[in-house]
C-alpha positions in Angstrom: -0.6 57.1 -64.9 -2.4 59.4 -62.4 -0.9 59.6 -58.9 -2.9 58.2 -55.9 -4.4 61.0 -53.7 -3.0 61.1 -50.2 -5.4 60.8 -47.2 -4.5 64.5 -46.3 -5.5 65.6 -49.8 -8.8 63.7 -49.6 -9.5 65.2 -46.2 -8.9 68.6 -47.6 -11.3 67.9 -50.5 -14.0 66.7 -48.1 -13.6 69.8 -45.9 -13.6 72.1 -49.0 -16.8 70.5 -50.3 -18.6 70.8 -47.0 -17.4 74.3 -46.5 -19.5 75.2 -49.6 -22.6 73.6 -48.2 -23.8 70.6 -46.1 -24.6 67.6 -48.2 -25.6 64.0 -48.0 -22.8 61.4 -47.6 -23.7 60.0 -51.1 -23.5 63.4 -52.7 -20.2 64.0 -50.9 -18.7 60.8 -52.2 -19.6 61.9 -55.7 -18.2 65.4 -55.3 -14.9 64.1 -54.0 -14.8 61.1 -56.4 -14.3 58.5 -53.7 -16.0 55.1 -53.3 -18.6 55.3 -50.5 -17.1 52.6 -48.4 -13.7 54.3 -48.3 -15.2 57.7 -47.7 -17.3 56.3 -44.8 -14.2 55.4 -42.8 -12.7 58.8 -43.4 -16.0 60.5 -42.4 -16.2 58.5 -39.2 -12.6 59.6 -38.3 -13.4 63.3 -39.1 -16.6 63.1 -37.0 -14.6 61.6 -34.0 -12.2 64.5 -34.3 -14.9 67.0 -34.3 -14.2 68.3 -37.8 -17.5 67.5 -39.3 -21.0 66.6 -37.9 -24.2 64.9 -38.9 -27.3 67.0 -39.3 -30.9 65.7 -39.7 -33.7 67.5 -41.4 -36.6 68.3 -39.1 -39.2 67.4 -41.7 -37.3 64.2 -42.8 -35.3 62.8 -39.9 -34.1 59.8 -42.0 -32.1 62.2 -44.3 -28.6 62.8 -42.9 -26.4 65.7 -44.0 -22.8 66.2 -43.3 -21.6 69.7 -42.3 -18.2 71.2 -41.4 -17.8 72.3 -37.8 -15.9 75.5 -36.6 -13.0 73.2 -35.8 -13.1 71.8 -39.3 -13.1 75.4 -40.8 -10.0 76.2 -38.7 -8.2 73.1 -40.0 -9.2 73.9 -43.6 -7.8 77.4 -43.2 -4.5 75.9 -42.0 -4.5 73.3 -44.8 -5.0 76.0 -47.4 -1.9 77.9 -46.0 0.1 74.7 -46.1 -0.9 74.0 -49.6 0.1 77.5 -50.7 3.4 77.2 -48.9 4.1 73.8 -50.6 3.1 75.2 -54.0 5.4 78.2 -53.5 8.2 75.6 -53.3 6.9 73.5 -56.2 5.8 70.8 -53.9 2.3 69.2 -53.5 0.3 67.5 -50.8 -0.9 64.7 -53.1 
């Protein structure tokens, strides 16, 4: 039986996905394989912490994209280091 992903692991996946490119919340939910309602709560928390932000298209203001902030990039960098350290000791952040 597959193990349940931890909140930290999901946050890292979200930041990794947004580090590649901004995307709509629906697309992000698909990329990180998370039900939209659950992801919406995590996204709200990440926005409040200044790790991601919402962007609107000039030519289509109803379309919202999520993007990683500089603060989010710094956190992602540190999470990658933590993941590597844990992997070096045969541990995981799941």
